[in-house]
C-alpha positions as CSV (number, residue, x, y, z in Angstrom):
1,X,-15.9,128.1,-15.9
2,X,-14.2,124.8,-15.0
3,X,-12.7,123.8,-11.7
4,X,-9.1,124.6,-12.6
5,X,-10.1,128.1,-13.8
6,X,-12.1,128.7,-10.6
7,X,-9.2,127.6,-8.4
8,X,-6.8,129.8,-10.4
9,X,-9.2,132.8,-10.0
10,X,-9.5,132.2,-6.2
11,X,-5.8,132.0,-5.9
12,X,-5.2,135.2,-7.8
13,X,-7.8,136.9,-5.6
14,X,-6.2,135.6,-2.5
15,X,-2.8,136.8,-3.6
16,X,-4.2,140.2,-4.4
17,X,-5.9,140.4,-1.1
18,X,-2.7,139.4,0.6
19,X,-0.8,142.2,-1.2
20,X,-3.5,144.8,-0.7
21,X,-5.6,144.0,2.4
22,X,-7.5,147.2,2.2
23,X,-9.2,145.9,-1.0
24,X,-10.7,143.1,1.1
25,X,-11.9,145.5,3.8
26,X,-13.4,147.8,1.2
27,X,-15.2,144.9,-0.4
28,X,-16.5,143.6,2.9
29,X,-17.6,146.9,4.3
30,X,-18.7,148.6,1.2
31,X,-20.2,145.6,-0.5
32,X,-22.1,144.4,2.7
33,X,-23.4,147.9,3.1
34,X,-24.6,148.1,-0.4
35,X,-26.2,144.7,-0.4
36,X,-28.1,145.5,2.9
37,X,-29.3,148.8,1.6
38,X,-30.5,147.4,-1.6
39,X,-32.2,144.6,0.2
40,X,-33.9,147.0,2.5
41,X,-35.1,149.2,-0.5
42,X,-36.6,146.1,-2.0
43,X,-39.1,145.8,0.9
44,X,-42.8,146.8,0.5
45,X,-43.4,149.3,1.6
46,X,-40.0,150.8,1.1
47,X,-38.5,152.5,4.1
48,X,-37.5,156.2,4.0
49,X,-34.0,157.5,3.3
50,X,-33.2,158.0,7.0
51,X,-33.9,154.4,7.8
52,X,-31.8,153.1,4.8
53,X,-28.9,155.4,5.9
54,X,-29.1,154.3,9.5
55,X,-29.2,150.6,8.4
56,X,-26.2,151.1,6.1
57,X,-24.1,152.9,8.9
58,X,-24.2,149.6,10.8
59,X,-21.8,147.8,8.3
60,X,-19.9,150.8,6.7
61,X,-17.3,150.9,9.6
62,X,-16.1,147.5,8.5
63,X,-13.9,149.2,5.9
64,X,-11.5,150.2,8.8
65,X,-11.7,146.8,10.7
66,X,-8.1,146.0,10.3
67,X,-6.6,149.3,11.5
68,X,-9.0,150.1,14.4
69,X,-11.0,146.9,15.2
70,X,-12.2,148.0,18.7
71,X,-13.3,151.4,17.4
72,X,-15.2,149.7,14.5
73,X,-17.0,147.4,17.0
74,X,-17.9,150.4,19.2
75,X,-19.1,152.4,16.1
76,X,-21.2,149.4,14.8
77,X,-22.7,148.9,18.3
78,X,-23.6,152.7,18.6
79,X,-25.1,152.5,15.0
80,X,-27.2,149.4,16.0
81,X,-28.5,151.1,19.2
82,X,-29.4,154.3,17.2
83,X,-31.2,152.2,14.6
84,X,-33.1,150.2,17.2
85,X,-34.1,153.3,19.2
86,X,-35.2,155.3,16.1
87,X,-37.2,152.3,14.7
88,X,-37.1,153.9,11.2
89,X,-38.1,150.7,9.3
90,X,-41.5,149.2,10.0
91,X,-41.6,145.4,10.4
92,X,-39.4,142.8,11.9
93,X,-35.7,143.5,11.4
94,X,-33.0,140.9,12.5
95,X,-31.0,141.7,15.6
96,X,-27.3,142.6,15.9
97,X,-26.0,139.7,13.7
98,X,-24.0,142.2,11.5
99,X,-21.9,142.9,14.6
100,X,-20.3,139.4,14.4
101,X,-18.0,140.8,11.6
102,X,-16.6,143.4,14.0
103,X,-16.4,140.8,16.8
104,X,-14.5,138.5,14.6
105,X,-12.1,141.5,13.6
106,X,-11.5,142.3,17.3
107,X,-10.7,138.6,18.3
108,X,-8.5,138.4,15.2
109,X,-6.6,141.7,15.5
110,X,-6.3,142.5,19.3
111,X,-5.1,140.6,22.4
112,X,-7.6,138.8,24.5
113,X,-7.2,141.1,27.6
114,X,-8.1,144.2,25.6
115,X,-10.5,142.7,23.1
116,X,-12.8,140.4,25.1
117,X,-14.1,143.1,27.5
118,X,-15.1,145.3,24.6
119,X,-16.8,142.3,22.9
120,X,-18.8,141.5,26.2
121,X,-19.8,145.2,26.5
122,X,-21.0,145.2,22.9
123,X,-23.0,142.0,23.5
124,X,-24.6,143.3,26.7
125,X,-25.5,146.6,25.0
126,X,-27.0,144.9,21.9
127,X,-29.0,142.4,23.9
128,X,-30.3,145.1,26.3
129,X,-31.3,147.3,23.4
130,X,-33.0,144.5,21.6
131,X,-34.9,143.6,24.7
132,X,-35.9,147.1,25.6
133,X,-37.2,147.9,22.2
134,X,-39.2,144.7,22.1
135,X,-37.5,143.4,19.0
136,X,-36.0,140.3,20.6
137,X,-37.0,137.8,23.1
138,X,-35.5,136.8,26.5
139,X,-33.0,134.0,26.7
140,X,-34.5,130.6,25.8
141,X,-32.0,127.8,26.0
142,X,-34.2,125.2,24.5
143,X,-35.5,127.3,21.7
144,X,-34.3,127.8,18.1
145,X,-36.0,131.1,17.7
146,X,-33.5,133.3,15.7
147,X,-34.1,136.5,17.5
148,X,-33.4,135.8,21.1
149,X,-30.7,136.8,23.5
150,X,-29.5,133.2,23.5
151,X,-28.8,133.2,19.7
152,X,-27.0,136.6,20.2
153,X,-24.6,135.0,22.7
154,X,-24.1,131.9,20.4
155,X,-23.3,134.1,17.3
156,X,-21.0,136.4,19.3
157,X,-19.2,133.4,20.8
158,X,-18.7,131.6,17.5
159,X,-17.4,134.8,15.8
160,X,-15.0,135.3,18.8
161,X,-13.8,131.7,18.7
162,X,-13.2,131.9,14.9
163,X,-11.4,135.2,15.1
164,X,-9.3,134.1,18.1
165,X,-8.4,130.8,16.4
166,X,-7.4,132.6,13.3
167,X,-5.3,134.9,15.4
168,X,-3.5,131.9,16.9
169,X,-3.0,130.3,13.6
170,X,-1.5,133.5,12.2
171,X,0.8,134.0,15.2
172,X,2.0,130.4,14.9
173,X,2.5,130.9,11.2
174,X,4.5,134.0,11.9
175,X,6.5,132.2,14.4
176,X,7.1,129.4,12.0
177,X,8.1,131.8,9.3
178,X,10.5,133.5,11.7
179,X,11.8,130.1,12.6
180,X,12.3,129.3,9.0
181,X,14.2,132.6,8.4
182,X,16.3,131.9,11.4
183,X,16.9,128.3,10.2
184,X,17.7,129.6,6.8
185,X,20.3,132.1,8.4
186,X,21.6,129.3,10.5
187,X,21.9,127.0,7.4
188,X,23.7,129.9,5.6
189,X,26.1,130.2,8.6
190,X,26.6,126.5,8.6
191,X,27.3,126.4,4.9
192,X,29.8,129.2,5.4
193,X,31.3,127.4,8.3
194,X,31.5,124.2,6.2
195,X,33.2,126.1,3.5
196,X,35.7,127.5,5.8
197,X,36.2,124.1,7.3
198,X,36.9,122.6,3.9
199,X,39.3,125.4,3.2
200,X,41.1,124.8,6.5
201,X,41.1,121.0,5.6
202,X,42.6,121.9,2.3
203,X,45.2,124.0,3.9
204,X,45.9,121.4,6.4
205,X,46.1,118.7,3.8
206,X,48.5,120.8,1.8
207,X,50.6,121.6,4.9
208,X,50.8,117.8,5.7
209,X,51.9,117.2,2.2
210,X,54.6,119.9,2.4
211,X,55.7,118.6,5.7
212,X,55.8,115.0,4.4
213,X,57.9,116.2,1.4
214,X,60.1,118.2,3.6
215,X,60.5,115.1,5.9
216,X,61.4,113.0,2.9
217,X,64.0,115.6,1.8
218,X,65.4,115.8,5.4
219,X,65.6,112.1,5.7
220,X,67.2,111.7,2.3
221,X,69.8,114.3,3.3
222,X,70.5,112.4,6.6
223,X,70.8,109.1,4.9
224,X,73.1,110.7,2.2
225,X,75.3,112.1,5.1
226,X,75.5,108.7,6.8
227,X,76.2,106.9,3.6
228,X,78.9,109.5,2.7
229,X,80.5,109.2,6.1
230,X,80.5,105.4,6.0
231,X,81.6,104.9,2.4
232,X,84.1,107.8,2.4
233,X,85.8,106.7,5.6
234,X,86.1,103.0,4.7
235,X,86.9,103.5,1.1
236,X,89.6,106.1,2.0
237,X,91.0,103.5,4.4
238,X,90.9,100.8,1.8
239,X,92.7,103.2,-0.7
240,X,95.4,104.0,1.7
241,X,95.8,100.4,2.8
242,X,95.9,99.3,-0.8
243,X,98.8,101.6,-1.7
244,X,100.7,100.6,1.3
245,X,100.2,97.0,0.5
246,X,101.3,97.6,-3.1
247,X,104.6,99.0,-1.9
248,X,105.4,96.1,0.4
249,X,103.9,93.2,-1.5
250,X,107.0,92.6,-3.6
251,X,109.5,92.9,-0.8
252,X,107.6,91.2,2.0
253,X,104.7,88.9,1.0
254,X,103.7,88.3,4.7
255,X,103.2,92.1,5.2
256,X,101.4,92.2,1.9
257,X,99.0,89.5,3.0
258,X,98.3,91.2,6.2
259,X,97.6,94.4,4.3
260,X,95.2,92.5,2.0
261,X,93.5,91.1,5.1
262,X,93.1,94.5,6.6
263,X,91.5,95.7,3.3
264,X,89.0,92.9,3.4
265,X,88.2,93.6,7.1
266,X,87.7,97.3,6.3
267,X,85.5,96.4,3.4
268,X,83.5,94.0,5.5
269,X,83.0,96.7,8.2
270,X,81.8,99.2,5.5
271,X,79.3,96.6,4.2
272,X,77.9,96.0,7.7
273,X,77.4,99.7,8.3
274,X,75.8,100.2,4.9
275,X,73.4,97.3,5.5
276,X,72.5,98.8,8.8
277,X,71.7,102.3,7.1
278,X,69.8,100.6,4.3
279,X,68.0,98.4,6.8
280,X,66.6,101.5,8.5
281,X,64.9,102.4,5.2
282,X,62.9,99.2,5.2
283,X,62.5,98.7,8.9
284,X,59.0,97.5,9.8
285,X,58.1,96.7,6.2
286,X,58.8,93.0,6.7
287,X,56.9,92.9,10.0
288,X,59.8,92.5,12.3
289,X,59.9,96.1,13.3
290,X,63.6,96.4,12.4
291,X,64.6,93.5,14.6
292,X,68.1,92.2,14.1
293,X,69.5,95.5,13.0
294,X,72.9,96.6,14.4
295,X,72.6,99.3,17.1
296,X,73.2,102.9,16.2
297,X,76.9,103.9,16.5
298,X,77.9,106.0,19.6
299,X,81.1,107.2,21.3
300,X,81.4,103.8,22.8
301,X,82.2,102.5,19.3
302,X,85.0,104.9,18.3
303,X,87.5,102.0,18.7
304,X,86.2,100.8,15.4
305,X,87.2,104.0,13.7
306,X,90.6,103.9,15.5
307,X,91.1,100.3,14.2
308,X,90.4,101.3,10.6
309,X,92.7,104.3,10.8
310,X,95.5,102.3,12.4
311,X,95.0,99.6,9.8
312,X,95.8,102.2,7.3
313,X,99.1,103.2,9.0
314,X,98.0,106.0,11.3
315,X,99.1,106.3,14.9
316,X,96.0,107.1,16.9
317,X,95.9,108.4,20.4
318,X,92.6,109.2,22.1
319,X,91.6,111.0,25.3
320,X,87.9,110.5,26.2
321,X,86.8,112.3,29.3
322,X,85.6,109.8,32.0
323,X,83.0,112.3,33.2
324,X,81.0,112.4,30.0
325,X,78.0,110.9,31.8
326,X,74.9,109.9,29.9
327,X,74.5,111.7,26.6
328,X,71.5,111.9,24.3
329,X,71.7,109.1,21.7
330,X,71.2,111.7,18.8
331,X,74.1,113.7,20.2
332,X,76.3,110.5,20.5
333,X,75.6,109.6,16.8
334,X,76.5,113.0,15.6
335,X,79.7,113.0,17.6
336,X,80.6,109.6,16.2
337,X,80.0,110.8,12.6
338,X,82.1,113.9,13.2
339,X,85.0,111.8,14.4
340,X,84.5,109.4,11.5
341,X,84.6,112.3,9.0
342,X,87.6,113.9,10.6
343,X,89.6,110.5,10.4
344,X,88.5,110.1,6.8
345,X,89.9,113.5,5.9
346,X,93.1,112.6,7.6
347,X,93.4,109.4,5.5
348,X,92.5,111.3,2.3
349,X,94.7,114.3,2.7
350,X,97.5,113.2,5.1
351,X,97.7,109.5,4.8
352,X,99.5,107.5,7.6
353,X,100.3,110.1,10.2
354,X,99.9,110.9,13.9
355,X,96.3,111.5,15.0
356,X,95.0,112.7,18.3
357,X,91.4,112.6,19.4
358,X,90.0,114.4,22.4
359,X,86.4,114.2,23.7
360,X,85.5,116.2,26.7
361,X,82.6,117.8,28.4
362,X,82.9,121.5,29.2
363,X,79.9,122.7,31.2
364,X,76.8,122.4,29.0
365,X,78.6,121.4,25.9
366,X,80.5,118.5,24.4
367,X,83.8,119.3,22.6
368,X,85.2,116.9,19.9
369,X,88.8,117.7,18.7
370,X,90.8,115.9,16.1
371,X,94.3,116.9,15.3
372,X,96.7,115.2,12.8
373,X,100.4,115.6,11.9
374,X,101.9,116.5,8.6
375,X,101.2,114.4,5.5
376,X,103.4,111.4,5.1
377,X,106.2,111.5,2.6
378,X,105.1,110.7,-0.9
379,X,101.4,110.6,0.0
380,X,99.0,111.4,-2.8
381,X,95.9,113.1,-1.5
382,X,92.6,111.6,-2.6
383,X,90.1,113.8,-4.4
384,X,87.1,114.9,-2.2
385,X,83.7,116.5,-3.0
386,X,83.6,118.8,0.1
387,X,80.4,117.1,1.3
388,X,82.2,115.8,4.4
389,X,82.9,119.1,6.1
390,X,79.4,120.3,5.0
391,X,77.9,117.2,6.8
392,X,80.0,118.0,9.9
393,X,78.7,121.6,10.0
394,X,75.1,120.4,9.5
395,X,75.4,117.9,12.2
396,X,76.8,120.5,14.6
397,X,74.2,123.1,13.5
398,X,71.3,120.7,14.3
399,X,72.3,121.0,18.0
400,X,73.2,124.7,17.8
401,X,76.9,124.0,17.8
402,X,79.8,125.3,15.9
403,X,82.8,123.8,13.9
404,X,86.3,125.2,13.5
405,X,88.8,123.8,11.0
406,X,92.2,125.0,10.0
407,X,96.0,124.3,9.8
408,X,97.9,123.8,13.0
409,X,100.8,126.2,13.8
410,X,103.5,123.5,13.5
411,X,101.9,121.7,10.5
412,X,99.0,119.4,10.1
413,X,95.3,120.0,10.4
414,X,92.8,120.4,13.3
415,X,89.0,120.1,13.6
416,X,87.1,121.2,16.7
417,X,83.3,120.7,17.0
418,X,81.3,122.1,20.0
419,X,77.8,120.5,20.6
420,X,75.5,122.0,23.2
421,X,74.0,119.4,25.4
422,X,70.6,121.1,25.3
423,X,68.9,121.5,21.9
424,X,68.2,125.0,20.9
425,X,64.6,126.2,21.5
């Protein structure tokens, strides 16, 4: 049989012994007993049956060495004492060396506190028995004589050390196995946590993408409202001014030229505001952080709106409360755009007429009211898309405010917007 086959056979036997440990105990106890008895029967003269039986009883308890190691040690010690006392086999018989298998089992299977006293008691009993029967000699530290009390102690000690060492190795292996199992469980929990973390990251990434898309949509809507307010207001003013200029151009060239100049000024103002809005889209891309852009409009700039409306022929009167105080910039922009859209609607639908603007602070709210008179004679209303009033309502709703529009009792139209100074929670 080659080396590979021998190793495979030993491995198979080891695995079989690990799965069925009683097979190893049976092989040790029964096989050792059988070998000892056959060896004893081969002596000349052959001993009697009682001697062979007493000799075999010394190793037979090893079959139960795993389950009851201390009981096995006691039984083997008693069998050794009985065999020595009965002296059924003539001749010189080795001392209690077979007991080392039981000593190894005790050290291997039991704690030190409970196993070591029984081992010492067995050693003392075996040595005393051997000395009293005259089969062994007294301790001789410098002698290699095999049957002495000294050699008994050495063999017992070696068996104990080997069994105790194997016990420690097994316990450490068990601890390592438990640690590996716990580590495996921890790795499983860690993998599960990583999986949950990946899922959370995916959800977070999807939420960020949704928020980014929503922000883009919101920003587009805001820019669309601003562009609509700017373009609609100024183009409406240009349209009204152009019609008025057309009417007076043939009769009064000077008034016609002034009308053309107002159209040009209105167009220039529209271009400036459009450049500002479009500049916000690219602010920071050229590295200047948006430097040089015109400031955001506010209630301090409503005179520009008045000028455009008056240039189109409207007669504007304004009443701005002196106690407005410091208003949030966002609120000022929205109020400015609401006034701008209201004047735009006046130019579209009523043309040159009387316009009254009132901005006042009532408690914790800002009220913007725009009233206009009846449409001018012969005025042709400009078509509208309805986005203006929608934008006004959206701007007011952003602050939790309200908008009311409708005809005045004595003709004309009115628009009133109420904007709370504190944003809704």
